[in-house]
Backbone as CSV, one residue per row, in Angstrom:
resi,resn,N_x,N_y,N_z,CA_x,CA_y,CA_z,C_x,C_y,C_z
1,MET,-18.736,10.350,1.756,-18.557,9.084,1.105,-19.699,8.915,0.103
2,ASN,-19.351,8.515,-1.104,-20.349,8.334,-2.149,-20.946,6.943,-2.122
3,THR,-22.218,6.885,-2.496,-22.901,5.617,-2.695,-23.217,5.520,-4.173
4,TYR,-22.793,4.432,-4.781,-23.003,4.218,-6.203,-24.110,3.203,-6.407
5,THR,-24.863,3.371,-7.492,-25.801,2.320,-7.854,-24.985,1.197,-8.476
6,TYR,-25.608,0.033,-8.601,-24.925,-1.119,-9.191,-24.442,-0.789,-10.604
7,THR,-25.282,-0.129,-11.381,-24.925,0.227,-12.763,-23.762,1.210,-12.782
8,GLU,-23.801,2.226,-11.915,-22.697,3.196,-11.839,-21.396,2.506,-11.424
9,ALA,-21.487,1.584,-10.469,-20.294,0.882,-9.995,-19.660,0.081,-11.121
10,ARG,-20.475,-0.564,-11.944,-19.947,-1.318,-13.091,-19.271,-0.387,-14.089
11,GLN,-19.877,0.771,-14.332,-19.351,1.703,-15.334,-18.135,2.471,-14.822
12,LYS,-18.078,2.706,-13.534,-17.018,3.542,-12.951,-16.215,2.783,-11.901
13,LEU,-15.840,1.553,-12.216,-15.143,0.724,-11.243,-13.836,1.364,-10.770
14,ALA,-13.042,1.915,-11.690,-11.769,2.537,-11.312,-12.006,3.700,-10.347
15,THR,-13.007,4.513,-10.627,-13.335,5.642,-9.751,-13.770,5.147,-8.375
16,LEU,-14.589,4.102,-8.367,-15.063,3.537,-7.114,-13.896,3.031,-6.270
17,LEU,-12.940,2.334,-6.903,-11.783,1.822,-6.166,-10.900,2.954,-5.642
18,GLU,-10.725,4.007,-6.432,-9.956,5.175,-5.970,-10.637,5.816,-4.767
19,GLN,-11.954,5.919,-4.839,-12.732,6.487,-3.735,-12.528,5.660,-2.464
20,ALA,-12.568,4.334,-2.601,-12.376,3.456,-1.443,-10.974,3.619,-0.869
21,ALA,-9.978,3.737,-1.736,-8.602,3.906,-1.271,-8.426,5.246,-0.563
22,LYS,-9.045,6.270,-1.076,-8.884,7.623,-0.521,-9.656,7.810,0.786
23,HIS,-10.886,7.308,0.831,-11.756,7.564,1.979,-11.962,6.361,2.889
24,GLY,-11.347,5.226,2.548,-11.463,4.063,3.408,-12.550,3.084,2.989
25,GLU,-13.550,3.573,2.255,-14.587,2.679,1.765,-15.454,3.388,0.731
26,ALA,-16.169,2.597,-0.035,-17.168,3.096,-0.976,-18.361,2.153,-0.895
27,ARG,-19.540,2.660,-1.175,-20.751,1.854,-1.046,-21.416,1.647,-2.408
28,ILE,-21.999,0.463,-2.568,-22.758,0.128,-3.767,-24.147,-0.289,-3.307
29,LYS,-25.172,0.344,-3.892,-26.549,0.039,-3.503,-27.274,-0.620,-4.672
30,ARG,-27.894,-1.754,-4.403,-28.663,-2.456,-5.431,-30.108,-1.966,-5.428
31,ARG,-30.827,-2.306,-6.492,-32.234,-1.898,-6.619,-33.093,-2.388,-5.458
32,ASP,-32.758,-3.584,-4.966,-33.571,-4.149,-3.880,-33.253,-3.539,-2.515
33,GLY,-32.319,-2.570,-2.491,-32.002,-1.863,-1.252,-30.773,-2.368,-0.518
34,GLN,-30.248,-3.513,-0.929,-29.044,-4.023,-0.285,-27.879,-3.077,-0.550
35,VAL,-27.052,-2.859,0.469,-25.882,-1.986,0.349,-24.644,-2.815,0.646
36,PHE,-23.645,-2.668,-0.203,-22.377,-3.366,-0.050,-21.276,-2.331,0.136
37,VAL,-20.314,-2.651,0.959,-19.206,-1.739,1.240,-17.928,-2.340,0.660
38,ILE,-17.198,-1.524,-0.105,-15.911,-1.916,-0.667,-14.833,-1.215,0.143
39,ARG,-13.905,-2.001,0.704,-12.794,-1.434,1.488,-11.481,-1.964,0.955
40,PRO,-10.430,-1.137,0.992,-9.111,-1.658,0.597,-8.605,-2.623,1.662
41,GLU,-7.899,-3.646,1.227,-7.340,-4.622,2.151,-6.134,-4.015,2.857
42,LYS,-6.036,-4.257,4.149,-4.896,-3.741,4.906,-3.645,-4.510,4.520
43,GLN,-2.556,-3.770,4.360,-1.297,-4.398,3.994,-0.601,-4.929,5.233
44,GLU,-0.001,-6.091,5.074,0.732,-6.721,6.166,2.152,-6.164,6.212
45,GLY,2.714,-6.078,7.392,4.105,-5.674,7.537,4.295,-4.166,7.480
46,SER,5.502,-3.775,7.695,5.869,-2.369,7.722,6.187,-1.862,6.320
47,PRO,5.736,-0.650,5.982,6.112,-0.087,4.686,7.603,0.242,4.621
48,LEU,8.263,0.228,5.776,9.699,0.512,5.815,10.545,-0.744,5.667
49,ALA,9.905,-1.900,5.671,10.644,-3.159,5.535,11.135,-3.295,4.094
50,ILE,12.432,-3.439,3.944,13.013,-3.575,2.619,13.888,-4.817,2.572
51,THR,14.109,-5.302,1.392,14.961,-6.470,1.221,16.414,-6.021,1.221
52,GLY,17.262,-6.735,1.940,18.682,-6.396,1.994,19.401,-6.761,0.705
53,LEU,20.579,-6.195,0.523,21.416,-6.499,-0.629,22.544,-7.420,-0.202
54,ASP,22.815,-8.414,-1.004,23.925,-9.313,-0.723,25.128,-8.812,-1.511
55,LEU,26.001,-8.050,-0.864,27.147,-7.441,-1.530,28.392,-8.315,-1.471
56,LYS,28.256,-9.471,-0.863,29.379,-10.412,-0.759,30.592,-9.779,-0.051
57,LEU,30.318,-8.994,1.003,31.397,-8.383,1.779,31.639,-9.202,3.039
58,SER,32.879,-9.315,3.388,33.217,-10.015,4.625,33.031,-9.065,5.807
59,ARG,33.032,-9.633,6.980,32.916,-8.828,8.195,34.049,-7.823,8.272
60,ALA,35.262,-8.248,7.952,36.436,-7.374,8.001,36.285,-6.202,7.033
61,GLU,35.746,-6.454,5.839,35.565,-5.381,4.863,34.525,-4.361,5.332
62,ILE,33.487,-4.839,5.955,32.455,-3.945,6.480,33.028,-3.074,7.591
63,LEU,33.757,-3.682,8.521,34.364,-2.921,9.620,35.381,-1.913,9.100
64,GLN,36.145,-2.283,8.089,37.125,-1.366,7.501,36.418,-0.166,6.876
65,SER,35.336,-0.406,6.200,34.577,0.676,5.581,34.023,1.634,6.634
66,ILE,33.532,1.094,7.729,33.006,1.919,8.820,34.119,2.782,9.417
67,GLN,35.285,2.180,9.649,36.413,2.919,10.222,36.873,4.034,9.287
68,GLU,36.927,3.753,8.001,37.315,4.778,7.030,36.333,5.933,7.026
69,GLY,35.067,5.610,7.119,34.037,6.656,7.149,34.154,7.529,8.385
70,ARG,34.535,6.946,9.497,34.679,7.714,10.737,35.912,8.593,10.711
71,ARG,36.932,8.168,10.034,38.165,8.961,9.952,37.954,10.231,9.138
72,GLU,37.110,10.171,8.121,36.892,11.320,7.252,36.092,12.424,7.895
73,VAL,35.385,12.123,8.972,34.523,13.110,9.624,35.288,13.997,10.530
């Protein structure tokens, strides 16, 4: 994990953020010795959660489509 000086962090912000995303964190050290850690925020919810489509199909149409699909197999 790299530690950047304050000046380097300002000049290479995109690189610093990529480093944090790749390795979980990046550090910035100030002249006075203070060290700060940059971490990506954890995402809420499942990455597999998707929004459904409203196809305006009735229950009967959905069941008919399923039955047709089973007949072809």
